[in-house]
C-alpha positions in Angstrom: 23.7 -15.8 29.2 20.0 -15.5 29.9 17.8 -12.7 28.7 17.7 -10.9 32.1 21.5 -10.8 32.3 21.7 -9.4 28.7 19.2 -6.6 29.5 21.1 -5.8 32.7 24.4 -5.5 30.8 22.7 -3.3 28.2 21.3 -1.1 31.0 24.7 -0.8 32.6 26.3 0.2 29.3 23.6 2.9 28.7 24.2 4.3 32.2 28.0 4.4 31.8 27.6 6.1 28.4 25.2 8.7 29.8 27.5 9.5 32.7 30.5 9.9 30.3 28.5 12.3 28.1 27.5 14.4 31.1 31.1 14.6 32.4 32.4 15.6 28.9 29.7 18.3 28.7 30.3 19.8 32.1 34.1 19.9 31.5 33.6 21.9 28.3 34.8 19.2 25.9 31.5 19.0 24.0 30.3 21.6 21.5 29.3 22.3 17.9 32.8 23.6 17.0 34.7 21.0 19.0 36.0 17.6 18.0 33.3 16.1 20.3 29.7 17.0 19.9 26.2 15.4 20.2 23.8 14.5 17.5 20.7 13.4 19.4 21.9 10.7 21.8 25.0 9.9 19.6 28.4 11.3 20.4 30.2 12.5 17.2 34.0 12.2 17.2 35.1 14.6 14.4 38.3 15.2 12.6 39.5 17.1 9.5 42.5 14.8 9.0 41.2 12.9 6.0 39.6 15.8 4.0 42.7 16.1 1.8 42.3 12.5 0.9 38.7 13.0 -0.1 39.8 16.0 -2.3 42.4 14.0 -4.1 40.1 11.1 -4.9 37.2 13.4 -5.8 39.1 15.5 -8.3 38.1 13.1 -11.1 34.9 15.0 -11.5 33.7 13.6 -14.8 34.2 10.0 -13.7 32.5 10.5 -10.3 29.6 12.3 -12.0 28.9 9.2 -14.2 29.2 7.0 -11.1 26.8 9.2 -9.3 24.3 9.0 -12.1 24.6 5.2 -12.0 24.0 5.4 -8.3 20.8 7.3 -8.8 19.4 4.6 -11.1 20.4 1.8 -8.7 18.9 3.7 -5.7 15.6 4.3 -7.6 15.4 0.7 -8.5 16.2 -0.4 -5.0 13.6 2.0 -3.6 10.9 0.5 -5.8 12.0 -3.1 -4.9 12.2 -2.6 -1.2 8.8 -0.8 -1.0 7.3 -3.6 -3.1 8.7 -6.2 -0.7 7.3 -4.3 2.3 3.8 -4.1 0.7 4.0 -7.8 -0.1 5.1 -8.6 3.4 2.2 -6.5 4.8 -0.2 -8.7 2.9 1.5 -11.9 3.9 1.9 -11.2 7.6 -1.8 -10.5 8.0 -2.3 -14.2 7.3 0.2 -15.7 9.7 -0.5 -16.6 13.4 0.9 -14.5 16.2 3.3 -17.3 17.2 5.0 -17.0 13.8 5.4 -13.2 13.9 8.9 -11.8 14.0 10.2 -10.4 17.2 10.7 -6.6 17.7 14.5 -7.3 17.9 14.4 -8.4 14.3 13.4 -4.9 13.3 16.9 -3.7 14.0 19.8 -4.8 11.9 22.2 -4.4 14.9 24.4 -7.4 15.8 23.8 -8.7 19.2 20.3 -7.3 19.3 18.9 -8.9 16.2 19.1 -12.6 17.0 19.9 -13.7 13.5 23.0 -11.5 13.1 26.1 -12.9 14.9 27.8 -10.2 17.0 31.3 -10.8 15.7 30.7 -11.1 12.0 27.9 -8.6 12.2 29.9 -5.8 13.9 32.7 -6.2 11.4 30.4 -6.2 8.4 28.4 -3.3 9.8 31.5 -1.2 10.5 32.9 -1.8 7.0 29.6 -1.1 5.3 28.9 2.1 7.2 32.4 3.5 6.9 32.7 3.0 3.2 29.1 4.2 2.7 29.9 7.5 4.3 33.3 7.9 2.7 31.7 7.4 -0.7 29.3 10.2 0.1 32.3 12.4 0.8 34.1 11.5 -2.4 31.1 12.2 -4.6 30.3 15.4 -2.6 33.8 16.8 -3.3 33.5 15.8 -7.0 30.3 17.9 -7.1 32.0 20.9 -5.5 30.1 20.4 -2.2 32.3 21.0 0.8 33.0 18.5 3.6 33.6 20.0 7.0 34.7 16.9 8.9 34.6 13.1 9.0 34.4 10.8 12.0 32.5 8.1 13.9 29.2 8.1 15.8 29.3 6.5 19.3 26.1 5.6 21.1 26.8 3.0 23.8 28.5 0.9 21.1 30.2 2.2 17.9 27.3 2.4 15.6 28.8 4.0 12.5 30.6 6.8 10.7 29.7 10.1 9.2 30.8 12.7 6.7 29.7 16.2 7.7 28.8 18.0 4.4 28.3 21.7 4.0 24.5 21.9 4.3 24.3 25.4 2.7 26.2 24.2 -0.4 24.0 21.1 -0.7 20.9 23.3 -0.6 22.3 25.5 -3.3 23.4 22.6 -5.5 21.4 21.5 -8.5 19.0 18.7 -7.9 21.1 16.2 -10.0 24.3 17.0 -8.1 22.5 16.7 -4.8 21.0 13.3 -5.8 24.4 12.0 -7.0 25.7 12.6 -3.4 22.6 11.0 -1.8 22.8 7.9 -4.0 26.5 7.4 -3.5 26.2 5.5 -0.2 23.6 3.1 -1.6 25.7 2.4 -4.6 28.8 1.9 -2.4 26.9 -0.8 -0.4 25.7 -2.6 -3.4 29.1 -2.6 -5.0 30.6 -4.0 -1.8 27.9 -6.6 -1.6 28.7 -7.7 -5.2 32.5 -7.7 -4.4 32.3 -9.9 -1.3 29.7 -12.2 -3.0 32.2 -12.7 -5.9 35.0 -13.4 -3.4 32.8 -15.9 -1.6 31.8 -17.6 -4.8 35.5 -18.0 -5.8 36.4 -19.5 -2.4 33.5 -22.0 -2.3 33.3 -22.7 -6.0 37.0 -23.8 -6.2 37.5 -25.5 -2.9 34.4 -26.8 -1.2 33.0 -30.3 -2.1 30.1 -32.1 -0.4 31.1 -35.4 1.1 28.2 -37.0 -0.8 25.2 -36.1 -2.9 22.3 -36.4 -0.6 20.2 -34.9 2.2 22.1 -33.3 5.1 21.0 -34.3 8.6 20.7 -31.4 11.1 19.1 -33.3 14.0 18.5 -36.9 15.1 15.9 -37.9 17.6 17.4 -39.8 20.5 16.7 -43.6 20.4 14.8 -43.3 17.1 15.6 -45.7 14.3 18.1 -43.4 12.7 19.9 -42.9 16.0 20.0 -46.7 16.5 21.5 -47.0 13.0 24.3 -44.7 14.1 23.1 -41.8 11.8 24.2 -38.5 13.4 24.0 -34.8 12.7 26.4 -33.9 10.0 25.8 -37.2 8.1 24.3 -37.2 4.5 21.6 -39.7 3.6 22.2 -40.7 -0.1 19.4 -43.2 -0.6 16.5 -45.0 1.2 14.7 -48.1 0.0 16.7 -48.0 -3.2 15.6 -44.4 -4.0 18.2 -41.7 -4.3 17.7 -38.8 -1.9 19.3 -35.9 -3.6 16.6 -33.5 -2.4 14.8 -33.1 0.9 11.4 -33.8 -0.8 12.7 -37.2 -2.0 13.4 -38.3 1.6 10.2 -36.7 3.0 8.0 -38.1 0.3 9.2 -41.6 0.9 8.7 -41.3 4.7 5.2 -39.9 4.2 4.2 -43.1 2.3 6.1 -45.5 4.5 4.5 -47.6 7.2 5.5 -48.5 10.8 7.6 -51.7 11.1 8.8 -51.4 7.5 12.5 -52.5 7.2 14.3 -50.4 4.5 17.8 -50.3 3.2 19.5 -46.9 3.8 22.8 -45.5 2.6 24.5 -42.5 4.2 27.8 -40.8 4.4 29.2 -40.9 8.0 31.0 -37.7 8.9 32.7 -39.5 11.8 33.8 -42.6 9.8 34.5 -40.6 6.6 32.9 -43.1 4.3 29.6 -44.4 3.0 27.6 -46.8 5.2 24.9 -49.1 4.0 22.5 -50.7 6.6 18.9 -51.6 7.2 16.5 -49.6 9.3 13.2 -50.7 10.8 10.8 -47.7 10.9 9.0 -47.0 14.1 5.4 -45.9 14.4 5.1 -42.1 14.0 2.5 -42.1 16.8 5.2 -43.0 19.3 6.6 -39.5 18.9 3.5 -37.5 18.1 1.2 -39.2 20.5 -1.5 -39.0 17.8 -3.2 -42.4 17.3 -3.9 -41.5 13.6 -0.1 -41.7 13.0 0.2 -45.3 14.2 0.5 -46.7 10.7 3.1 -44.2 9.4 6.8 -44.9 9.5 9.2 -42.7 11.5 12.9 -42.5 10.9 13.8 -39.7 13.4 15.8 -37.2 11.4 15.4 -33.5 10.5 17.1 -32.5 7.3 18.9 -29.2 6.8 17.2 -26.3 5.1 18.9 -27.2 1.8 20.9 -30.3 0.8 24.7 -29.8 1.0 25.2 -29.6 -2.8 22.4 -27.1 -3.2 23.5 -25.1 -0.2 27.0 -24.5 -1.5 25.5 -23.5 -4.8 23.2 -21.0 -3.2 25.9 -19.5 -1.0 28.5 -19.2 -3.8 26.3 -18.2 -6.7 22.6 -17.6 -5.7 21.7 -16.2 -9.2 23.0 -19.4 -10.8 21.2 -21.8 -8.4 19.4 -24.8 -9.8 16.2 -23.5 -8.3 16.4 -20.3 -10.4 17.8 -16.9 -9.7 14.8 -15.6 -7.8 14.5 -18.5 -5.4 18.2 -18.9 -5.2 18.7 -15.2 -4.2 15.8 -15.5 -1.7 17.4 -18.6 -0.1 20.7 -16.8 0.1 19.2 -13.9 2.0 17.2 -16.1 4.5 20.1 -18.5 5.3 20.6 -16.8 8.8 16.8 -17.4 9.5 17.4 -21.1 8.7 20.2 -21.2 11.2 22.8 -22.0 8.5 24.9 -18.8 8.5 27.5 -18.7 9.8 28.5 -22.1 8.5 29.7 -23.9 11.5 29.5 -27.2 13.4 27.2 -29.6 11.8 27.0 -27.8 8.5 30.8 -27.8 8.1 30.7 -31.6 8.5 29.0 -31.9 5.2 32.1 -30.8 3.3 35.7 -31.3 2.6 38.2 -28.9 1.1 39.7 -29.4 -2.3 41.5 -27.4 -4.9 43.6 -24.3 -3.9 42.5 -24.6 -0.2 42.9 -28.4 0.1 45.5 -28.1 2.8 43.9 -25.3 4.7 42.6 -25.6 8.2 38.8 -26.0 7.7 38.0 -23.9 10.8 40.0 -20.9 9.4 38.7 -21.4 5.9 35.1 -21.2 7.1 35.8 -18.1 9.3 37.0 -16.3 6.1 34.0 -17.6 4.1 31.5 -16.6 6.7 33.2 -13.1 6.9 32.7 -12.6 3.2 29.1 -13.8 3.4 28.2 -11.4 6.2 30.1 -8.5 4.5 27.9 -9.1 1.4 24.7 -9.7 3.4 25.1 -6.6 5.6 26.0 -4.3 2.7 23.0 -5.5 0.8 20.8 -4.8 3.9 22.4 -1.3 4.3 21.9 -0.5 0.6 18.3 -1.5 0.6 17.5 0.1 4.0 19.0 3.4 2.9 17.0 3.3 -0.3 13.8 3.5 1.6 11.8 6.7 0.9 12.2 7.6 4.6 13.6 10.9 5.9 16.4 11.3 6.8 17.7 8.2 4.9 19.3 8.7 1.5 16.2 7.3 -0.1 14.0 9.9 1.7 16.1 12.7 0.2 16.1 11.1 -3.2 12.3 10.6 -3.1 11.8 14.2 -2.3 13.9 15.3 -5.3 12.2 12.7 -7.5 8.8 14.1 -6.6 10.1 17.6 -7.1 11.4 16.8 -10.6 8.1 15.2 -11.7 6.0 17.9 -10.1 8.0 20.6 -11.8 7.3 19.1 -15.2 3.6 18.7 -14.5 3.2 22.0 -12.6 5.7 24.3 -14.2 3.7 27.4 -13.1 4.4 26.7 -9.4 7.0 28.9 -7.8 10.0 27.5 -5.8 8.3 28.0 -2.4 5.2 26.1 -3.3 7.1 23.3 -4.9 9.3 22.9 -1.8 6.2 22.8 0.4 4.6 20.1 -1.8 7.8 17.9 -1.9 8.3 18.2 1.8 4.7 17.0 2.4 5.3 14.1 0.0 8.4 13.1 1.8 6.6 13.2 5.1 3.8 11.1 3.8 6.2 8.5 2.3 8.1 8.4 5.6 4.9 7.8 7.6 3.8 5.1 5.1 7.2 3.3 5.3 7.2 3.4 9.1 3.6 2.0 9.1 4.6 -0.8 6.8 7.6 -1.7 9.0 5.6 -1.6 12.2 2.9 -3.7 10.6 5.3 -6.6 10.1 5.4 -7.0 13.9 1.9 -5.7 14.9 -0.3 -7.2 12.1 0.0 -10.9 13.1 -0.7 -10.0 16.8 -3.9 -8.2 16.2 
């Protein structure tokens, strides 16, 4: 499907949605006190059916108060971390060319619009993350004696989320700490879900996925290049070249950078099609034949593109990024950017690097990887939701928390201020932080193009 067809389908969906909303409004089925109402462009479908369930879970007030306090700590730490990342990105993007700048679609974490989020896995993960995020708000709200009027879903062209309608008057009257427990609950829920699904993913991959060989995975082979003529194909793993083990991408690339055209070298690789190791000789071609740069005429060219990470390191990063051989910081960074590298979901060529062992040895590989990919995207999307909602941006949870954080600090420093003056100051602070965050987000896409 080309871009024009995609935009036409999106336009048609918007028109159908708008017509449906107008019909509902004219027939009297929409209204603040009805089960269907509008919140901006979104259609709210409300029900009171699950309120008793929230009450039953929320009755353990002491437990949920402790959980809410933990959520405040996590949300505050996430707020500092995500703002720090945005500031760092703002510095970095000013140094990259316009051709390398992210597209506007990447600003939205919506499957099908954001090109790195697959629509199937993404919609499932988004739905689970948003529903549990909102339900946790409701549970903590009831534990803090704040009423919940209704629960339901938001519908705007496509199902985009869920909501818990809290009693705004009671929230306003609640103490700052009780209010912050409720606001931080959703962020904590997303982080907890991310940790849970990452653990499940780690158990699956750590017990049942084994690389076919220890070497460099091949993602692409140039047609009629030396590698192609030696029957090396995408999905194969090069284990050595010229007697040097290639357990890392740099080992292969370093050799090729010092090789020369016409050099015949022994090469060993695991063939995904033959299911065994193959040893052969390859005569390197002149690199200039493919770059059309005369200065490359003496350099050797094999004609392969390695994957972002070698297969052994890739499974390590997916299953346990904090225990990766590259270290917890780089390992967790690699885990987050796997979709940008075209690796997640694991499919096709990437699946060819592995075979199943252990508890899942007899499982169908296709079904196994569907489940593994689902766990990855549930963890990835919940991490994204948790960090996004921690932004000091009104009306996100982080915006409400930031306002209360500023209020608590200001009250200690300016104890003589009355409530009205304190409220005005905190409202201005929240507005300033919101504008600053929006500016940092926009700069990611505008900065490189200026």
